All heavy atoms as a GROMACS GRO file, in nm:
protein
  569
    1MET      N    1  -1.807   3.935 -23.925
    1MET     CA    2  -1.671   3.978 -23.943
    1MET      C    3  -1.649   4.057 -24.072
    1MET      O    4  -1.573   4.151 -24.070
    1MET     CB    5  -1.577   3.858 -23.935
    1MET     CG    6  -1.570   3.793 -23.796
    1MET     SD    7  -1.518   3.908 -23.670
    1MET     CE    8  -1.344   3.884 -23.672
    2PRO      N    9  -1.715   4.020 -24.183
    2PRO     CA   10  -1.694   4.100 -24.304
    2PRO      C   11  -1.739   4.245 -24.286
    2PRO      O   12  -1.675   4.337 -24.338
    2PRO     CB   13  -1.779   4.029 -24.410
    2PRO     CG   14  -1.791   3.890 -24.362
    2PRO     CD   15  -1.795   3.901 -24.212
    3LEU      N   16  -1.848   4.267 -24.211
    3LEU     CA   17  -1.894   4.405 -24.188
    3LEU      C   18  -1.793   4.482 -24.106
    3LEU      O   19  -1.769   4.600 -24.130
    3LEU     CB   20  -2.030   4.404 -24.120
    3LEU     CG   21  -2.146   4.347 -24.202
    3LEU    CD1   22  -2.272   4.340 -24.117
    3LEU    CD2   23  -2.168   4.429 -24.327
    4LEU      N   24  -1.734   4.418 -24.007
    4LEU     CA   25  -1.631   4.481 -23.925
    4LEU      C   26  -1.508   4.514 -24.009
    4LEU      O   27  -1.452   4.623 -24.000
    4LEU     CB   28  -1.593   4.391 -23.808
    4LEU     CG   29  -1.482   4.441 -23.716
    4LEU    CD1   30  -1.523   4.572 -23.648
    4LEU    CD2   31  -1.449   4.336 -23.612
    5ALA      N   32  -1.467   4.421 -24.094
    5ALA     CA   33  -1.350   4.442 -24.179
    5ALA      C   34  -1.369   4.562 -24.272
    5ALA      O   35  -1.274   4.637 -24.296
    5ALA     CB   36  -1.321   4.316 -24.260
    6ARG      N   37  -1.491   4.583 -24.318
    6ARG     CA   38  -1.518   4.697 -24.407
    6ARG      C   39  -1.503   4.831 -24.336
    6ARG      O   40  -1.482   4.933 -24.400
    6ARG     CB   41  -1.658   4.687 -24.465
    6ARG     CG   42  -1.668   4.586 -24.574
    6ARG     CD   43  -1.804   4.594 -24.639
    6ARG     NE   44  -1.841   4.458 -24.674
    6ARG     CZ   45  -1.963   4.410 -24.675
    6ARG    NH1   46  -2.065   4.486 -24.642
    6ARG    NH2   47  -1.985   4.286 -24.708
    7GLN      N   48  -1.518   4.833 -24.204
    7GLN     CA   49  -1.513   4.957 -24.127
    7GLN      C   50  -1.376   4.986 -24.067
    7GLN      O   51  -1.352   5.096 -24.018
    7GLN     CB   52  -1.617   4.953 -24.014
    7GLN     CG   53  -1.759   4.938 -24.062
    7GLN     CD   54  -1.804   5.056 -24.145
    7GLN    OE1   55  -1.773   5.170 -24.115
    7GLN    NE2   56  -1.878   5.030 -24.251
    8MET      N   57  -1.285   4.891 -24.066
    8MET     CA   58  -1.159   4.907 -23.994
    8MET      C   59  -1.067   5.013 -24.054
    8MET      O   60  -0.974   5.057 -23.988
    8MET     CB   61  -1.084   4.773 -23.984
    8MET     CG   62  -1.146   4.679 -23.882
    8MET     SD   63  -1.175   4.755 -23.719
    8MET     CE   64  -1.008   4.782 -23.663
    9ASP      N   65  -1.091   5.059 -24.176
    9ASP     CA   66  -1.010   5.168 -24.230
    9ASP      C   67  -1.046   5.301 -24.163
    9ASP      O   68  -0.973   5.398 -24.176
    9ASP     CB   69  -1.026   5.178 -24.381
    9ASP     CG   70  -1.166   5.220 -24.422
    9ASP    OD1   71  -1.263   5.169 -24.361
    9ASP    OD2   72  -1.178   5.303 -24.514
   10LYS      N   73  -1.154   5.303 -24.086
   10LYS     CA   74  -1.198   5.424 -24.017
   10LYS      C   75  -1.165   5.422 -23.868
   10LYS      O   76  -1.204   5.511 -23.794
   10LYS     CB   77  -1.349   5.441 -24.034
   10LYS     CG   78  -1.393   5.453 -24.179
   10LYS     CD   79  -1.543   5.450 -24.188
   10LYS     CE   80  -1.589   5.449 -24.331
   10LYS     NZ   81  -1.568   5.322 -24.399
   11ALA      N   82  -1.094   5.319 -23.824
   11ALA     CA   83  -1.066   5.303 -23.681
   11ALA      C   84  -0.919   5.265 -23.662
   11ALA      O   85  -0.848   5.232 -23.756
   11ALA     CB   86  -1.156   5.195 -23.622
   12THR      N   87  -0.878   5.271 -23.538
   12THR     CA   88  -0.745   5.226 -23.500
   12THR      C   89  -0.760   5.116 -23.397
   12THR      O   90  -0.832   5.132 -23.298
   12THR     CB   91  -0.663   5.342 -23.438
   12THR    OG1   92  -0.652   5.446 -23.536
   12THR    CG2   93  -0.527   5.296 -23.395
   13LEU      N   94  -0.695   5.007 -23.420
   13LEU     CA   95  -0.699   4.896 -23.328
   13LEU      C   96  -0.578   4.904 -23.236
   13LEU      O   97  -0.464   4.898 -23.281
   13LEU     CB   98  -0.698   4.764 -23.406
   13LEU     CG   99  -0.707   4.637 -23.323
   13LEU    CD1  100  -0.838   4.632 -23.246
   13LEU    CD2  101  -0.693   4.516 -23.412
   14ILE      N  102  -0.601   4.921 -23.106
   14ILE     CA  103  -0.494   4.929 -23.008
   14ILE      C  104  -0.478   4.792 -22.944
   14ILE      O  105  -0.570   4.740 -22.884
   14ILE     CB  106  -0.525   5.036 -22.901
   14ILE    CG1  107  -0.539   5.172 -22.967
   14ILE    CG2  108  -0.416   5.037 -22.794
   14ILE    CD1  109  -0.586   5.280 -22.876
   15ARG      N  110  -0.360   4.735 -22.957
   15ARG     CA  111  -0.338   4.600 -22.907
   15ARG      C  112  -0.263   4.598 -22.774
   15ARG      O  113  -0.256   4.494 -22.709
   15ARG     CB  114  -0.263   4.520 -23.011
   15ARG     CG  115  -0.348   4.503 -23.137
   15ARG     CD  116  -0.281   4.419 -23.239
   15ARG     NE  117  -0.258   4.286 -23.185
   15ARG     CZ  118  -0.184   4.195 -23.245
   15ARG    NH1  119  -0.125   4.223 -23.358
   15ARG    NH2  120  -0.167   4.077 -23.191
   16SER      N  121  -0.206   4.708 -22.735
   16SER     CA  122  -0.137   4.710 -22.606
   16SER      C  123  -0.145   4.851 -22.546
   16SER      O  124  -0.148   4.949 -22.619
   16SER     CB  125   0.010   4.669 -22.621
   16SER     OG  126   0.077   4.764 -22.700
   17VAL      N  127  -0.150   4.856 -22.416
   17VAL     CA  128  -0.158   4.983 -22.344
   17VAL      C  129  -0.061   4.976 -22.228
   17VAL      O  130  -0.047   4.874 -22.162
   17VAL     CB  131  -0.302   5.007 -22.292
   17VAL    CG1  132  -0.310   5.134 -22.212
   17VAL    CG2  133  -0.401   5.010 -22.407
   18SER      N  134   0.007   5.086 -22.202
   18SER     CA  135   0.101   5.092 -22.090
   18SER      C  136   0.047   5.190 -21.986
   18SER      O  137  -0.016   5.289 -22.021
   18SER     CB  138   0.237   5.140 -22.141
   18SER     OG  139   0.326   5.154 -22.033
   19TYR      N  140   0.073   5.161 -21.861
   19TYR     CA  141   0.021   5.245 -21.753
   19TYR      C  142   0.125   5.254 -21.643
   19TYR      O  143   0.171   5.154 -21.591
   19TYR     CB  144  -0.108   5.183 -21.699
   19TYR     CG  145  -0.174   5.262 -21.588
   19TYR    CD1  146  -0.238   5.382 -21.614
   19TYR    CD2  147  -0.174   5.215 -21.458
   19TYR    CE1  148  -0.300   5.454 -21.515
   19TYR    CE2  149  -0.237   5.287 -21.357
   19TYR     CZ  150  -0.300   5.406 -21.387
   19TYR     OH  151  -0.360   5.476 -21.286
   20THR      N  152   0.166   5.374 -21.608
   20THR     CA  153   0.260   5.396 -21.500
   20THR      C  154   0.206   5.507 -21.410
   20THR      O  155   0.239   5.623 -21.428
   20THR     CB  156   0.399   5.437 -21.555
   20THR    OG1  157   0.436   5.344 -21.656
   20THR    CG2  158   0.503   5.436 -21.445
   21PRO      N  159   0.121   5.471 -21.315
   21PRO     CA  160   0.064   5.571 -21.226
   21PRO      C  161   0.162   5.612 -21.117
   21PRO      O  162   0.258   5.541 -21.090
   21PRO     CB  163  -0.055   5.499 -21.166
   21PRO     CG  164  -0.012   5.357 -21.162
   21PRO     CD  165   0.074   5.336 -21.284
   22ALA      N  166   0.136   5.723 -21.054
   22ALA     CA  167   0.217   5.769 -20.942
   22ALA      C  168   0.170   5.698 -20.816
   22ALA      O  169   0.065   5.728 -20.763
   22ALA     CB  170   0.206   5.920 -20.926
   23GLY      N  171   0.246   5.600 -20.770
   23GLY     CA  172   0.213   5.532 -20.645
   23GLY      C  173   0.116   5.417 -20.657
   23GLY      O  174   0.090   5.348 -20.561
   24LEU      N  175   0.061   5.392 -20.774
   24LEU     CA  176  -0.032   5.281 -20.793
   24LEU      C  177   0.023   5.188 -20.900
   24LEU      O  178   0.036   5.226 -21.015
   24LEU     CB  179  -0.169   5.330 -20.839
   24LEU     CG  180  -0.257   5.392 -20.732
   24LEU    CD1  181  -0.380   5.452 -20.797
   24LEU    CD2  182  -0.298   5.290 -20.629
   25PHE      N  183   0.055   5.067 -20.863
   25PHE     CA  184   0.108   4.973 -20.960
   25PHE      C  185   0.023   4.847 -20.960
   25PHE      O  186   0.068   4.741 -20.920
   25PHE     CB  187   0.254   4.940 -20.930
   25PHE     CG  188   0.342   5.061 -20.939
   25PHE    CD1  189   0.381   5.129 -20.825
   25PHE    CD2  190   0.383   5.110 -21.062
   25PHE    CE1  191   0.460   5.242 -20.834
   25PHE    CE2  192   0.462   5.223 -21.072
   25PHE     CZ  193   0.502   5.290 -20.958
   26ASN      N  194  -0.102   4.859 -20.999
   26ASN     CA  195  -0.183   4.739 -21.013
   26ASN      C  196  -0.275   4.752 -21.134
   26ASN      O  197  -0.314   4.860 -21.176
   26ASN     CB  198  -0.257   4.703 -20.882
   26ASN     CG  199  -0.382   4.782 -20.856
   26ASN    OD1  200  -0.460   4.806 -20.946
   26ASN    ND2  201  -0.404   4.819 -20.732
   27HIS      N  202  -0.307   4.639 -21.191
   27HIS     CA  203  -0.383   4.634 -21.315
   27HIS      C  204  -0.524   4.689 -21.297
   27HIS      O  205  -0.578   4.756 -21.386
   27HIS     CB  206  -0.387   4.488 -21.361
   27HIS     CG  207  -0.436   4.471 -21.500
   27HIS    ND1  208  -0.360   4.506 -21.609
   27HIS    CD2  209  -0.552   4.423 -21.550
   27HIS    CE1  210  -0.427   4.481 -21.719
   27HIS    NE2  211  -0.544   4.430 -21.686
   28THR      N  212  -0.586   4.664 -21.184
   28THR     CA  213  -0.723   4.708 -21.161
   28THR      C  214  -0.732   4.860 -21.157
   28THR      O  215  -0.827   4.919 -21.208
   28THR     CB  216  -0.778   4.647 -21.031
   28THR    OG1  217  -0.755   4.507 -21.035
   28THR    CG2  218  -0.925   4.673 -21.016
   29ALA      N  219  -0.633   4.925 -21.096
   29ALA     CA  220  -0.631   5.071 -21.093
   29ALA      C  221  -0.620   5.127 -21.235
   29ALA      O  222  -0.685   5.225 -21.270
   29ALA     CB  223  -0.515   5.120 -21.007
   30ALA      N  224  -0.541   5.062 -21.318
   30ALA     CA  225  -0.527   5.106 -21.456
   30ALA      C  226  -0.658   5.090 -21.532
   30ALA      O  227  -0.697   5.179 -21.609
   30ALA     CB  228  -0.417   5.025 -21.525
   31MET      N  229  -0.728   4.978 -21.511
   31MET     CA  230  -0.857   4.958 -21.578
   31MET      C  231  -0.958   5.063 -21.535
   31MET      O  232  -1.033   5.116 -21.616
   31MET     CB  233  -0.913   4.818 -21.548
   31MET     CG  234  -0.835   4.708 -21.614
   31MET     SD  235  -0.908   4.544 -21.599
   31MET     CE  236  -0.957   4.533 -21.431
   32TYR      N  237  -0.959   5.095 -21.405
   32TYR     CA  238  -1.052   5.196 -21.354
   32TYR      C  239  -1.028   5.329 -21.423
   32TYR      O  240  -1.120   5.395 -21.470
   32TYR     CB  241  -1.035   5.209 -21.203
   32TYR     CG  242  -1.129   5.310 -21.140
   32TYR    CD1  243  -1.257   5.274 -21.105
   32TYR    CD2  244  -1.089   5.440 -21.116
   32TYR    CE1  245  -1.344   5.364 -21.048
   32TYR    CE2  246  -1.174   5.532 -21.058
   32TYR     CZ  247  -1.302   5.493 -21.024
   32TYR     OH  248  -1.387   5.583 -20.967
   33GLN      N  249  -0.901   5.370 -21.432
   33GLN     CA  250  -0.871   5.498 -21.494
   33GLN      C  251  -0.902   5.495 -21.644
   33GLN      O  252  -0.953   5.592 -21.699
   33GLN     CB  253  -0.726   5.538 -21.471
   33GLN     CG  254  -0.698   5.678 -21.522
   33GLN     CD  255  -0.570   5.735 -21.468
   33GLN    OE1  256  -0.495   5.670 -21.397
   33GLN    NE2  257  -0.544   5.859 -21.502
   34MET      N  258  -0.875   5.384 -21.711
   34MET     CA  259  -0.902   5.375 -21.854
   34MET      C  260  -1.052   5.382 -21.883
   34MET      O  261  -1.095   5.448 -21.976
   34MET     CB  262  -0.845   5.245 -21.909
   34MET     CG  263  -0.867   5.230 -22.058
   34MET     SD  264  -0.808   5.074 -22.123
   34MET     CE  265  -0.937   4.965 -22.065
   35LEU      N  266  -1.134   5.316 -21.801
   35LEU     CA  267  -1.277   5.312 -21.826
   35LEU      C  268  -1.351   5.436 -21.780
   35LEU      O  269  -1.458   5.469 -21.832
   35LEU     CB  270  -1.338   5.189 -21.759
   35LEU     CG  271  -1.298   5.054 -21.820
   35LEU    CD1  272  -1.348   4.940 -21.734
   35LEU    CD2  273  -1.351   5.042 -21.962
   36THR      N  274  -1.298   5.507 -21.681
   36THR     CA  275  -1.370   5.623 -21.628
   36THR      C  276  -1.305   5.756 -21.662
   36THR      O  277  -1.370   5.860 -21.656
   36THR     CB  278  -1.381   5.615 -21.474
   36THR    OG1  279  -1.249   5.624 -21.419
   36THR    CG2  280  -1.450   5.488 -21.430
   37GLY      N  281  -1.176   5.755 -21.692
   37GLY     CA  282  -1.105   5.879 -21.716
   37GLY      C  283  -1.067   5.951 -21.588
   37GLY      O  284  -1.016   6.062 -21.590
   38GLU      N  285  -1.090   5.889 -21.474
   38GLU     CA  286  -1.058   5.948 -21.344
   38GLU      C  287  -0.950   5.867 -21.274
   38GLU      O  288  -0.945   5.746 -21.286
   38GLU     CB  289  -1.184   5.952 -21.255
   38GLU     CG  290  -1.296   6.034 -21.311
   38GLU     CD  291  -1.265   6.183 -21.317
   38GLU    OE1  292  -1.182   6.231 -21.236
   38GLU    OE2  293  -1.323   6.251 -21.402
   39THR      N  294  -0.866   5.935 -21.197
   39THR     CA  295  -0.763   5.868 -21.120
   39THR      C  296  -0.825   5.792 -21.004
   39THR      O  297  -0.909   5.847 -20.933
   39THR     CB  298  -0.662   5.971 -21.065
   39THR    OG1  299  -0.619   6.053 -21.173
   39THR    CG2  300  -0.542   5.904 -21.004
   40PRO      N  301  -0.786   5.665 -20.984
   40PRO     CA  302  -0.842   5.589 -20.872
   40PRO      C  303  -0.794   5.642 -20.738
   40PRO      O  304  -0.695   5.713 -20.729
   40PRO     CB  305  -0.793   5.447 -20.897
   40PRO     CG  306  -0.678   5.461 -20.989
   40PRO     CD  307  -0.696   5.587 -21.066
   41ASP      N  308  -0.865   5.605 -20.633
   41ASP     CA  309  -0.831   5.644 -20.497
   41ASP      C  310  -0.696   5.584 -20.460
   41ASP      O  311  -0.677   5.464 -20.464
   41ASP     CB  312  -0.938   5.594 -20.401
   41ASP     CG  313  -0.910   5.627 -20.257
   41ASP    OD1  314  -0.816   5.703 -20.229
   41ASP    OD2  315  -0.984   5.577 -20.172
   42LYS      N  316  -0.599   5.666 -20.426
   42LYS     CA  317  -0.464   5.618 -20.396
   42LYS      C  318  -0.455   5.543 -20.264
   42LYS      O  319  -0.361   5.471 -20.240
   42LYS     CB  320  -0.365   5.733 -20.398
   42LYS     CG  321  -0.350   5.792 -20.536
   42LYS     CD  322  -0.247   5.899 -20.540
   42LYS     CE  323  -0.238   5.955 -20.682
   42LYS     NZ  324  -0.143   6.060 -20.694
   43GLY      N  325  -0.554   5.558 -20.179
   43GLY     CA  326  -0.549   5.491 -20.050
   43GLY      C  327  -0.597   5.348 -20.053
   43GLY      O  328  -0.576   5.272 -19.960
   44VAL      N  329  -0.660   5.307 -20.161
   44VAL     CA  330  -0.720   5.173 -20.168
   44VAL      C  331  -0.680   5.108 -20.300
   44VAL      O  332  -0.688   5.171 -20.405
   44VAL     CB  333  -0.874   5.183 -20.161
   44VAL    CG1  334  -0.937   5.046 -20.170
   44VAL    CG2  335  -0.919   5.254 -20.035
   45ALA      N  336  -0.637   4.985 -20.294
   45ALA     CA  337  -0.610   4.909 -20.416
   45ALA      C  338  -0.743   4.860 -20.471
   45ALA      O  339  -0.804   4.769 -20.417
   45ALA     CB  340  -0.518   4.793 -20.387
   46LEU      N  341  -0.792   4.925 -20.574
   46LEU     CA  342  -0.924   4.893 -20.628
   46LEU      C  343  -0.933   4.748 -20.670
   46LEU      O  344  -0.842   4.694 -20.730
   46LEU     CB  345  -0.956   4.982 -20.747
   46LEU     CG  346  -0.976   5.129 -20.715
   46LEU    CD1  347  -0.988   5.209 -20.841
   46LEU    CD2  348  -1.101   5.146 -20.631
   47GLY      N  349  -1.044   4.686 -20.641
   47GLY     CA  350  -1.066   4.549 -20.679
   47GLY      C  351  -1.017   4.451 -20.575
   47GLY      O  352  -1.069   4.343 -20.561
   48ALA      N  353  -0.916   4.487 -20.500
   48ALA     CA  354  -0.861   4.396 -20.400
   48ALA      C  355  -0.919   4.424 -20.262
   48ALA      O  356  -0.957   4.334 -20.191
   48ALA     CB  357  -0.709   4.410 -20.396
   49ALA      N  358  -0.927   4.552 -20.226
   49ALA     CA  359  -0.967   4.587 -20.090
   49ALA      C  360  -1.115   4.626 -20.078
   49ALA      O  361  -1.169   4.623 -19.970
   49ALA     CB  362  -0.881   4.701 -20.039
   50ARG      N  363  -1.178   4.665 -20.187
   50ARG     CA  364  -1.317   4.706 -20.179
   50ARG      C  365  -1.388   4.678 -20.312
   50ARG      O  366  -1.326   4.672 -20.416
   50ARG     CB  367  -1.330   4.853 -20.144
   50ARG     CG  368  -1.284   4.948 -20.252
   50ARG     CD  369  -1.325   5.092 -20.217
   50ARG     NE  370  -1.279   5.186 -20.315
   50ARG     CZ  371  -1.344   5.217 -20.426
   50ARG    NH1  372  -1.458   5.160 -20.453
   50ARG    NH2  373  -1.295   5.305 -20.511
   51ALA      N  374  -1.516   4.663 -20.304
   51ALA     CA  375  -1.597   4.641 -20.423
   51ALA      C  376  -1.638   4.776 -20.484
   51ALA      O  377  -1.620   4.880 -20.421
   51ALA     CB  378  -1.722   4.562 -20.386
   52ALA      N  379  -1.692   4.773 -20.603
   52ALA     CA  380  -1.742   4.895 -20.666
   52ALA      C  381  -1.855   4.953 -20.583
   52ALA      O  382  -1.928   4.882 -20.516
   52ALA     CB  383  -1.790   4.864 -20.806
   53SER      N  384  -1.867   5.086 -20.587
   53SER     CA  385  -1.973   5.152 -20.510
   53SER      C  386  -2.042   5.257 -20.597
   53SER      O  387  -1.988   5.298 -20.700
   53SER     CB  388  -1.913   5.218 -20.386
   53SER     OG  389  -1.852   5.341 -20.420
   54PRO      N  390  -2.159   5.305 -20.555
   54PRO     CA  391  -2.227   5.411 -20.630
   54PRO      C  392  -2.147   5.541 -20.637
   54PRO      O  393  -2.173   5.624 -20.723
   54PRO     CB  394  -2.357   5.433 -20.552
   54PRO     CG  395  -2.380   5.306 -20.480
   54PRO     CD  396  -2.242   5.253 -20.447
   55ALA      N  397  -2.048   5.558 -20.550
   55ALA     CA  398  -1.967   5.679 -20.552
   55ALA      C  399  -1.860   5.675 -20.661
   55ALA      O  400  -1.798   5.776 -20.691
   55ALA     CB  401  -1.900   5.700 -20.416
   56ASP      N  402  -1.838   5.558 -20.721
   56ASP     CA  403  -1.739   5.546 -20.828
   56ASP      C  404  -1.786   5.620 -20.952
   56ASP      O  405  -1.906   5.637 -20.975
   56ASP     CB  406  -1.715   5.399 -20.864
   56ASP     CG  407  -1.641   5.324 -20.756
   56ASP    OD1  408  -1.570   5.388 -20.677
   56ASP    OD2  409  -1.654   5.201 -20.751
   57TYR      N  410  -1.691   5.663 -21.035
   57TYR     CA  411  -1.725   5.731 -21.160
   57TYR      C  412  -1.779   5.629 -21.259
   57TYR      O  413  -1.731   5.516 -21.265
   57TYR     CB  414  -1.601   5.799 -21.219
   57TYR     CG  415  -1.552   5.915 -21.137
   57TYR    CD1  416  -1.447   5.900 -21.048
   57TYR    CD2  417  -1.611   6.040 -21.150
   57TYR    CE1  418  -1.402   6.007 -20.973
   57TYR    CE2  419  -1.566   6.147 -21.076
   57TYR     CZ  420  -1.461   6.130 -20.988
   57TYR     OH  421  -1.417   6.236 -20.914
   58PRO      N  422  -1.878   5.666 -21.342
   58PRO     CA  423  -1.930   5.572 -21.444
   58PRO      C  424  -1.834   5.560 -21.562
   58PRO      O  425  -1.755   5.651 -21.588
   58PRO     CB  426  -2.061   5.638 -21.487
   58PRO     CG  427  -2.041   5.784 -21.461
   58PRO     CD  428  -1.950   5.792 -21.340
   59ASN      N  429  -1.843   5.449 -21.634
   59ASN     CA  430  -1.757   5.435 -21.752
   59ASN      C  431  -1.823   5.499 -21.874
   59ASN      O  432  -1.938   5.544 -21.868
   59ASN     CB  433  -1.720   5.288 -21.776
   59ASN     CG  434  -1.834   5.204 -21.824
   59ASN    OD1  435  -1.930   5.252 -21.882
   59ASN    ND2  436  -1.823   5.076 -21.802
   60ALA      N  437  -1.751   5.502 -21.983
   60ALA     CA  438  -1.800   5.570 -22.104
   60ALA      C  439  -1.930   5.508 -22.155
   60ALA      O  440  -2.017   5.578 -22.205
   60ALA     CB  441  -1.692   5.566 -22.211
   61GLY      N  442  -1.944   5.376 -22.145
   61GLY     CA  443  -2.065   5.309 -22.191
   61GLY      C  444  -2.190   5.358 -22.119
   61GLY      O  445  -2.298   5.366 -22.177
   62SER      N  446  -2.176   5.393 -21.992
   62SER     CA  447  -2.290   5.446 -21.916
   62SER      C  448  -2.337   5.579 -21.973
   62SER      O  449  -2.457   5.604 -21.983
   62SER     CB  450  -2.251   5.466 -21.769
   62SER     OG  451  -2.214   5.345 -21.710
   63HIS      N  452  -2.242   5.664 -22.010
   63HIS     CA  453  -2.277   5.793 -22.068
   63HIS      C  454  -2.345   5.775 -22.204
   63HIS      O  455  -2.443   5.842 -22.235
   63HIS     CB  456  -2.153   5.881 -22.084
   63HIS     CG  457  -2.091   5.920 -21.954
   63HIS    ND1  458  -2.152   6.006 -21.866
   63HIS    CD2  459  -1.974   5.884 -21.898
   63HIS    CE1  460  -2.074   6.022 -21.760
   63HIS    NE2  461  -1.966   5.948 -21.777
   64ILE      N  462  -2.292   5.684 -22.284
   64ILE     CA  463  -2.349   5.660 -22.417
   64ILE      C  464  -2.492   5.608 -22.406
   64ILE      O  465  -2.582   5.656 -22.474
   64ILE     CB  466  -2.261   5.562 -22.496
   64ILE    CG1  467  -2.127   5.628 -22.529
   64ILE    CG2  468  -2.332   5.516 -22.624
   64ILE    CD1  469  -2.024   5.534 -22.584
   65SER      N  470  -2.516   5.510 -22.317
   65SER     CA  471  -2.651   5.455 -22.306
   65SER      C  472  -2.749   5.555 -22.245
   65SER      O  473  -2.869   5.547 -22.270
   65SER     CB  474  -2.651   5.324 -22.228
   65SER     OG  475  -2.604   5.342 -22.098
   66LYS      N  476  -2.700   5.650 -22.167
   66LYS     CA  477  -2.789   5.754 -22.114
   66LYS      C  478  -2.830   5.851 -22.224
   66LYS      O  479  -2.946   5.890 -22.235
   66LYS     CB  480  -2.722   5.829 -22.000
   66LYS     CG  481  -2.810   5.938 -21.941
   66LYS     CD  482  -2.744   6.009 -21.826
   66LYS     CE  483  -2.837   6.116 -21.770
   66LYS     NZ  484  -2.778   6.188 -21.659
   67MET      N  485  -2.733   5.890 -22.306
   67MET     CA  486  -2.760   5.988 -22.412
   67MET      C  487  -2.830   5.924 -22.534
   67MET      O  488  -2.906   5.990 -22.603
   67MET     CB  489  -2.629   6.054 -22.458
   67MET     CG  490  -2.556   6.125 -22.346
   67MET     SD  491  -2.653   6.252 -22.264
   67MET     CE  492  -2.658   6.377 -22.388
   68MET      N  493  -2.800   5.796 -22.560
   68MET     CA  494  -2.857   5.727 -22.675
   68MET      C  495  -2.911   5.591 -22.630
   68MET      O  496  -2.851   5.488 -22.658
   68MET     CB  497  -2.751   5.708 -22.784
   68MET     CG  498  -2.693   5.838 -22.835
   68MET     SD  499  -2.556   5.812 -22.949
   68MET     CE  500  -2.637   5.730 -23.084
   69PRO      N  501  -3.023   5.588 -22.560
   69PRO     CA  502  -3.076   5.459 -22.511
   69PRO      C  503  -3.112   5.367 -22.628
   69PRO      O  504  -3.153   5.415 -22.734
   69PRO     CB  505  -3.198   5.497 -22.429
   69PRO     CG  506  -3.227   5.638 -22.458
   69PRO     CD  507  -3.108   5.699 -22.524
   70PRO      N  508  -3.098   5.236 -22.609
   70PRO     CA  509  -3.132   5.143 -22.717
   70PRO      C  510  -3.282   5.143 -22.746
   70PRO      O  511  -3.363   5.169 -22.658
   70PRO     CB  512  -3.085   5.008 -22.664
   70PRO     CG  513  -3.076   5.024 -22.516
   70PRO     CD  514  -3.049   5.168 -22.490
   71ASP      N  515  -3.316   5.112 -22.870
   71ASP     CA  516  -3.458   5.106 -22.910
   71ASP      C  517  -3.525   4.979 -22.862
   71ASP      O  518  -3.646   4.976 -22.841
   71ASP     CB  519  -3.470   5.113 -23.062
   71ASP     CG  520  -3.419   5.245 -23.116
   71ASP    OD1  521  -3.426   5.347 -23.044
   71ASP    OD2  522  -3.370   5.247 -23.231
   72VAL      N  523  -3.448   4.873 -22.846
   72VAL     CA  524  -3.500   4.744 -22.802
   72VAL      C  525  -3.423   4.699 -22.678
   72VAL      O  526  -3.309   4.742 -22.658
   72VAL     CB  527  -3.488   4.638 -22.914
   72VAL    CG1  528  -3.577   4.674 -23.031
   72VAL    CG2  529  -3.346   4.621 -22.958
   73PRO      N  530  -3.480   4.615 -22.596
   73PRO     CA  531  -3.408   4.569 -22.477
   73PRO      C  532  -3.279   4.497 -22.516
   73PRO      O  533  -3.274   4.425 -22.616
   73PRO     CB  534  -3.506   4.472 -22.410
   73PRO     CG  535  -3.639   4.506 -22.466
   73PRO     CD  536  -3.615   4.562 -22.602
   74MET      N  537  -3.174   4.517 -22.437
   74MET     CA  538  -3.046   4.452 -22.464
   74MET      C  539  -3.049   4.304 -22.430
   74MET      O  540  -2.983   4.224 -22.493
   74MET     CB  541  -2.935   4.520 -22.386
   74MET     CG  542  -2.912   4.665 -22.425
   74MET     SD  543  -2.856   4.683 -22.593
   74MET     CE  544  -2.693   4.619 -22.581
   75LEU      N  545  -3.123   4.267 -22.327
   75LEU     CA  546  -3.134   4.128 -22.284
   75LEU      C  547  -3.277   4.080 -22.300
   75LEU      O  548  -3.372   4.155 -22.281
   75LEU     CB  549  -3.092   4.115 -22.137
   75LEU     CG  550  -2.950   4.161 -22.104
   75LEU    CD1  551  -2.928   4.157 -21.954
   75LEU    CD2  552  -2.848   4.074 -22.176
   76ARG      N  553  -3.290   3.956 -22.335
   76ARG     CA  554  -3.425   3.900 -22.348
   76ARG      C  555  -3.488   3.884 -22.212
   76ARG      O  556  -3.422   3.855 -22.114
   76ARG     CB  557  -3.419   3.765 -22.417
   76ARG     CG  558  -3.373   3.774 -22.560
   76ARG     CD  559  -3.373   3.639 -22.622
   76ARG     NE  560  -3.324   3.651 -22.758
   76ARG     CZ  561  -3.332   3.554 -22.846
   76ARG    NH1  562  -3.384   3.439 -22.812
   76ARG    NH2  563  -3.285   3.572 -22.966
   77SER      N  564  -3.621   3.903 -22.205
   77SER     CA  565  -3.688   3.887 -22.078
   77SER      C  566  -3.737   3.747 -22.059
   77SER      O  567  -3.744   3.667 -22.141
   77SER     CB  568  -3.804   3.981 -22.061
   77SER     OG  569  -3.844   4.046 -22.172
   0.00000   0.00000   0.00000
């Protein structure tokens, strides 16, 4: 925590987010758009009616790990 506290002057901590989509009023649709930057499919309530699929857009973490792969495994084998 002390290391994090030393860096917080360089960041902004967002404690609340509001989302008002056109025709979509569910939390899962908001999370999908926040994590991928893409509008969710308006015909399906994401998370309720279908599971994630390979056709879904990747989140920002996927792009980061592709461009900057870790030097050591993230999980122990």
